[in-house]
C-alpha positions as CSV (number, residue, x, y, z in Angstrom):
1,M,-8.5,-32.6,51.3
2,N,-5.4,-30.8,52.6
3,E,-4.7,-27.5,50.9
4,I,-1.7,-27.7,48.5
5,G,0.4,-24.6,48.1
6,K,1.3,-23.1,44.7
7,L,5.0,-22.9,43.8
8,E,6.0,-19.5,42.6
9,R,9.2,-18.3,41.0
10,V,10.8,-15.2,42.5
11,P,13.1,-12.9,40.4
12,L,16.7,-13.8,41.4
13,R,17.7,-10.2,42.0
14,E,15.0,-9.9,44.7
15,V,16.7,-12.7,46.6
16,W,20.4,-12.1,45.8
17,K,20.9,-8.5,44.7
18,H,24.6,-8.9,44.0
19,E,26.1,-12.0,42.4
20,A,29.4,-12.0,44.2
21,Y,28.5,-10.5,47.5
22,D,25.1,-12.2,48.0
23,F,24.7,-15.3,45.9
24,T,28.3,-16.5,46.0
25,Q,28.5,-16.0,49.7
26,W,25.2,-17.8,50.2
27,L,26.4,-20.7,48.1
28,E,29.6,-20.9,50.2
29,E,27.6,-21.1,53.4
30,N,25.0,-23.6,51.9
31,I,27.2,-25.8,49.8
32,D,25.1,-28.8,50.9
33,V,22.3,-27.5,48.6
34,L,24.7,-28.0,45.6
35,N,26.0,-31.3,47.0
36,K,22.5,-32.8,47.0
37,V,22.0,-31.9,43.3
38,I,25.4,-32.9,41.7
39,G,26.2,-35.9,43.8
40,P,29.9,-35.4,44.7
41,T,30.4,-34.0,48.2
42,L,32.3,-30.7,48.1
43,V,34.2,-29.5,51.1
44,N,36.8,-26.8,52.0
45,V,34.9,-24.2,50.0
46,E,36.8,-20.9,49.5
47,R,35.3,-17.7,48.0
48,E,37.0,-15.3,45.6
49,K,40.1,-17.5,45.3
50,K,43.0,-15.8,43.4
51,T,44.9,-17.7,40.7
52,E,48.6,-17.2,39.9
53,S,47.4,-15.0,37.0
54,S,45.4,-12.8,39.4
55,F,42.1,-14.2,38.2
56,S,39.4,-14.4,40.8
57,V,37.4,-17.6,40.9
58,D,33.9,-17.3,42.5
59,L,34.3,-20.5,44.6
60,V,37.0,-23.2,44.9
61,A,36.3,-26.5,46.7
62,E,37.6,-30.0,47.0
63,D,35.7,-33.2,46.2
64,E,35.8,-36.3,48.4
65,N,39.1,-37.4,46.7
66,G,40.8,-34.1,47.4
67,A,40.6,-32.9,43.7
68,T,40.1,-29.2,43.0
69,V,36.7,-28.1,41.8
70,I,36.0,-24.6,40.6
71,I,32.5,-23.0,40.6
72,E,31.5,-20.0,38.5
73,N,28.2,-18.2,39.2
74,Q,26.2,-16.1,36.8
75,L,22.8,-14.7,37.8
76,E,21.9,-14.1,34.2
77,K,21.8,-15.8,30.8
78,S,24.9,-17.8,30.0
79,N,27.4,-16.1,27.8
80,H,30.7,-16.7,26.0
81,D,32.7,-14.6,28.4
82,H,31.8,-16.8,31.4
83,L,32.3,-20.0,29.4
84,G,35.8,-18.7,28.7
85,K,36.3,-17.9,32.4
86,V,35.2,-21.4,33.4
87,I,37.8,-23.0,31.1
88,T,40.5,-20.4,32.1
89,Y,40.0,-20.9,35.8
90,L,39.8,-24.6,35.5
91,T,43.3,-24.6,33.8
92,A,44.8,-22.0,36.2
93,M,43.7,-24.0,39.2
94,S,44.5,-27.4,37.7
95,A,41.0,-28.5,38.6
96,K,39.4,-31.8,37.8
97,S,35.8,-30.5,37.8
98,A,34.1,-27.3,36.8
99,I,30.6,-26.1,37.9
100,W,28.9,-23.3,36.0
101,I,25.7,-22.0,37.6
102,V,23.5,-19.6,35.5
103,S,19.9,-18.3,35.5
104,D,19.3,-19.1,31.8
105,P,21.5,-21.7,30.0
106,R,21.6,-20.9,26.3
107,P,21.4,-23.9,23.9
108,E,24.9,-23.3,22.4
109,H,26.4,-23.4,25.9
110,V,24.6,-26.6,26.8
111,S,26.1,-28.2,23.7
112,A,29.5,-26.8,24.5
113,I,29.5,-28.3,28.0
114,A,28.3,-31.6,26.7
115,W,31.1,-31.6,24.2
116,L,33.7,-30.8,26.9
117,N,32.4,-33.8,28.9
118,E,32.8,-36.0,25.9
119,S,36.2,-34.7,24.8
120,T,38.2,-33.9,27.8
121,G,39.4,-35.6,31.0
122,V,37.4,-33.1,33.1
123,D,33.9,-33.3,34.6
124,F,31.8,-30.2,33.6
125,Y,28.4,-29.3,35.1
126,L,26.0,-26.7,33.8
127,L,23.3,-25.8,36.4
128,K,20.3,-23.6,36.2
129,V,19.5,-21.6,39.4
130,E,16.0,-20.4,40.2
131,A,14.4,-18.9,43.4
132,V,11.0,-20.3,44.4
133,K,8.5,-19.9,47.2
134,I,5.2,-21.3,48.3
135,G,2.7,-18.7,49.5
136,S,4.4,-16.4,52.0
137,S,7.3,-18.8,52.7
138,P,10.8,-17.5,52.4
139,P,12.3,-18.0,48.9
140,A,14.5,-21.1,48.4
141,A,17.1,-21.9,45.8
142,L,16.2,-24.4,43.2
143,L,19.2,-25.9,41.3
144,T,18.7,-28.1,38.3
145,V,21.5,-29.9,36.4
146,I,21.2,-29.2,32.7
147,V,24.3,-31.0,31.7
148,G,26.7,-33.1,33.8
149,P,29.1,-36.0,33.5
150,T,27.4,-39.3,33.2
151,E,28.5,-42.9,32.6
152,G,27.6,-42.3,28.9
153,F,29.8,-39.3,28.7
154,S,32.6,-41.2,30.4
155,E,32.3,-44.0,27.9
156,I,32.4,-41.6,25.0
157,R,35.4,-39.9,26.5
158,R,37.2,-43.2,27.0
159,K,36.4,-44.2,23.4
160,K,37.7,-40.9,22.0
161,Q,40.9,-41.2,24.0
162,E,41.3,-44.8,22.8
163,W,40.7,-43.7,19.2
164,A,43.2,-40.9,19.5
165,E,45.8,-43.3,20.9
166,R,45.1,-45.8,18.1
167,D,45.4,-43.1,15.4
168,Q,48.7,-42.0,16.8
169,L,50.1,-45.5,16.9
170,R,49.0,-46.1,13.3
171,M,50.6,-42.9,12.2
172,E,53.9,-44.0,13.9
173,W,53.6,-47.4,12.3
174,W,53.3,-46.0,8.8
175,T,56.0,-43.5,9.4
176,K,58.4,-46.2,10.3
177,L,57.3,-48.6,7.6
178,V,57.8,-46.2,4.7
179,A,61.3,-45.6,6.0
180,Q,62.1,-49.3,5.8
181,E,64.7,-50.4,3.3
182,G,62.9,-52.0,0.4
183,A,59.6,-50.0,0.9
184,T,60.4,-48.0,-2.2
185,L,56.9,-48.6,-3.7
186,H,55.3,-46.6,-0.9
187,A,58.2,-44.3,0.1
188,H,56.5,-41.3,-1.5
189,I,53.2,-41.8,0.4
190,T,52.5,-39.5,3.4
191,P,51.7,-41.5,6.5
192,G,48.2,-41.2,7.8
193,K,46.1,-42.5,10.7
194,Y,44.1,-45.2,8.8
195,T,44.2,-49.0,8.8
196,W,45.8,-49.0,5.3
197,L,48.5,-47.2,3.3
198,G,48.2,-47.6,-0.4
199,T,49.6,-46.7,-3.8
200,S,48.4,-47.4,-7.3
201,S,49.3,-50.6,-9.1
202,G,49.3,-48.6,-12.4
203,V,45.7,-49.6,-13.1
204,R,43.1,-47.1,-12.0
205,G,41.2,-48.2,-8.9
206,L,43.6,-51.1,-8.2
207,G,45.7,-50.3,-5.2
208,L,48.6,-52.1,-3.6
209,N,47.9,-51.5,0.1
210,Y,49.7,-52.2,3.4
211,T,47.2,-52.9,6.2
212,V,47.6,-52.9,10.0
213,R,45.4,-53.8,12.9
214,K,46.1,-54.2,16.7
215,D,47.5,-57.7,16.5
216,D,48.3,-58.3,12.8
217,C,49.3,-56.6,9.6
218,G,49.3,-57.5,5.9
219,V,49.4,-56.6,2.2
220,E,46.7,-56.6,-0.4
221,L,45.5,-55.7,-3.8
222,Y,42.3,-53.7,-3.4
223,I,40.0,-53.5,-6.4
224,D,37.6,-50.5,-6.4
225,R,37.3,-48.3,-9.4
226,G,34.7,-46.0,-7.8
227,R,31.0,-45.5,-7.8
228,E,28.8,-47.7,-9.9
229,T,31.7,-50.0,-10.7
230,E,30.7,-53.1,-8.8
231,A,30.4,-55.1,-12.1
232,I,33.8,-54.3,-13.4
233,N,35.4,-54.7,-10.0
234,R,34.0,-58.2,-9.8
235,K,35.0,-59.0,-13.4
236,I,38.6,-58.0,-12.7
237,F,38.6,-60.1,-9.6
238,D,37.2,-63.1,-11.4
239,H,39.7,-62.7,-14.1
240,L,42.5,-62.8,-11.5
241,V,40.9,-65.8,-9.8
242,E,41.4,-67.7,-13.0
243,Q,45.1,-67.0,-12.6
244,K,45.0,-68.0,-8.9
245,D,47.4,-70.9,-9.0
246,V,50.0,-69.0,-11.0
247,I,49.8,-66.0,-8.8
248,E,50.1,-68.0,-5.6
249,D,53.0,-70.0,-6.9
250,A,54.8,-66.8,-7.7
251,F,53.9,-65.3,-4.3
252,G,55.1,-68.5,-2.5
253,Q,52.0,-69.2,-0.4
254,P,48.2,-69.2,-0.5
255,L,46.4,-65.8,-0.6
256,S,43.0,-64.8,0.7
257,W,40.6,-64.1,-2.2
258,E,37.7,-62.0,-1.0
259,A,34.8,-61.0,-3.3
260,L,33.4,-58.8,-0.5
261,E,29.8,-59.5,-1.5
262,T,28.4,-56.8,0.8
263,K,30.7,-54.1,-0.8
264,R,31.3,-52.9,-4.3
265,A,35.1,-53.7,-3.9
266,C,37.1,-57.0,-4.0
267,R,40.5,-57.8,-2.6
268,I,43.4,-60.3,-2.7
269,K,45.4,-60.3,0.6
270,C,47.9,-61.9,2.8
271,T,47.7,-61.5,6.5
272,L,50.8,-61.6,8.6
273,T,50.1,-62.8,12.2
274,G,53.4,-61.7,13.7
275,G,52.0,-58.6,15.3
276,G,50.4,-55.2,14.7
277,Y,50.5,-51.6,16.0
278,R,49.8,-52.8,19.6
279,S,52.9,-55.0,19.5
280,D,56.0,-54.0,21.5
281,E,57.7,-51.3,19.4
282,M,61.0,-53.0,19.8
283,K,59.5,-55.7,17.5
284,W,58.1,-53.3,14.9
285,D,61.3,-53.4,12.7
286,K,61.2,-57.2,12.3
287,I,57.4,-57.2,11.7
288,Q,57.6,-54.4,9.2
289,S,60.6,-56.0,7.4
290,E,58.4,-59.1,6.8
291,Q,55.5,-56.9,5.7
292,V,57.7,-55.0,3.2
293,A,59.0,-58.4,1.9
294,A,55.4,-59.6,1.5
295,M,54.5,-56.5,-0.5
296,T,57.4,-57.0,-2.8
297,K,56.4,-60.6,-3.4
298,L,52.7,-59.6,-4.0
299,Q,53.6,-56.8,-6.4
300,Q,55.9,-59.1,-8.4
301,A,53.4,-62.0,-8.4
302,I,50.4,-60.0,-9.5
303,Q,51.8,-57.1,-11.6
304,P,52.2,-59.1,-14.8
305,H,48.5,-60.0,-14.7
306,L,47.5,-56.4,-14.1
307,D,49.6,-55.2,-17.0
308,A,47.9,-57.8,-19.2
309,L,44.4,-56.7,-18.3
310,D,42.3,-55.6,-21.2
311,L,39.5,-53.6,-19.6
312,S,37.7,-53.1,-22.9
313,V,37.3,-56.8,-23.2
314,L,36.0,-57.2,-19.7
315,E,33.5,-54.3,-20.2
316,S,32.2,-56.0,-23.3
317,E,31.7,-59.2,-21.4
318,I,29.6,-57.2,-18.8
319,E,27.5,-55.8,-21.6
320,E,26.9,-59.2,-23.1
321,D,26.0,-60.6,-19.7
322,D,23.5,-57.7,-19.3
323,E,21.9,-58.4,-22.7
324,I,21.5,-62.1,-21.8
325,E,19.7,-61.2,-18.6
């Protein structure tokens, strides 16, 4: 059997005594070692590049697309100061990627780099550097990617950007809607980022809500009196169902009556298919005018029945039902 050598680790300072003068220079001259590890091919590497703010970046390179990449080296345990430098240099150089090479990546910095990959439009790498040798061989650099951009990170980043855009559009939708003439019922409500904007009907837990999605919007009465209220929610809903024909005649068209069996709540709604927050903003005014008109009709059709609700009678009916069971 052939003899197999034993891999030994060598203290980094025995190989590169000075971080800037030795390791950074070595990496500049041996950028292919880094390229093999991270994947993208870096070219046109420059050492100690000055930024407009007189900061000195360890290494600046370009990827195969000509985008700027900054590299910060640290032959010691990662620290907050260097993390701040990475972000500062990245911004100063308008870079698209940042590579941080350390001897000992701390868990909080691993998490920070992972978060930056998820949440920004920049690719961040955190690498661990070691020096190794076999027997009497010269020491060699061993670079290991601890965190880097992946397809998973890219998908998370895309989703977060999509959600941020969606939230902004919904905020704009509600801001414009509450300013509509006739939207007096909700004019005092602060616009938010959610799919609904609601106000009380005057009965606790029964909300008159506007709703909006990408391609449609609507109005609804949402029945939810809080925790452990499924029975009374359903009882109120059933009581209103008994008045369905009268309510729909007053509203002027059929409504969607949803018991929401998998939830504790129930709702009565009208969906408007003319468009939602992804519609051309030039059409928002017309769509929202129809939505406000629908809310006015819903409130007028259903409010008399809400005012006539006798919750004590409904609660007594629930108790009787429980005793029978």
